[in-house]
Steps between C-alpha positions, in 0.01 A plus 500: 500500500217674679206636306428868554192702421610763244195686364538595133343847541768631737853636457791380715832627634821305557453565873172299490249783513192507277319798350143527377394819326160615625419815304747766619611285795757223516416231757817339641554179695743212533476191284392150594866397466609770747237423762581127485870574549424720802268265684227623733485880480452675833534876436524767231680830563328734252621827347321829565215583263618787280863383496676528166685180408744433220504177304693233697506715815402324825121525529421305817623210712324169551581286802437127517583225745820441301620838375445873460510600134494833324243551227619725219278729299467354149409847369568865571196668650327630811349278770123554464373231735625221727317177575443574868293179531835319512570657841240259638526225237860474368430135412292625205831543317559125534140406424421742214810694394339622175168596660439596863876489565593798282736744673498850353330700226713752315381804306677749271680205343796540268357276229841447338583268789220261406691401185795388717289245688461135397185336372383171653699280260822692558448491878435123488832453316675734744398299808570167331857616426541611861389171658 
């Protein structure tokens, strides 16, 4: 079985998104598992800043050499910022999915949704069961 980087300080969704709370903002990206499954990422189709998203609603689309995949919002909130650096450097998602490869920052979060997300140990078990 492959080893995946699953930082303990993040929360995870069953669709392989991660969330890091940063004050009032929730930083969202895809997990190491997800980026490895996708292969080399070539493009991100971002949502509009200011768009209201519901938990598990399509947030953006990531294209790779193998597949185009929808990314779902792990929380209900409003898109505050997009990582526009990825327009020029989509490979950052492959190289540093928890750092420079973040996708979207959400504000006006419905904090109840955070409780529905998995911690690192639960996410590790979830992907092990799926492999």
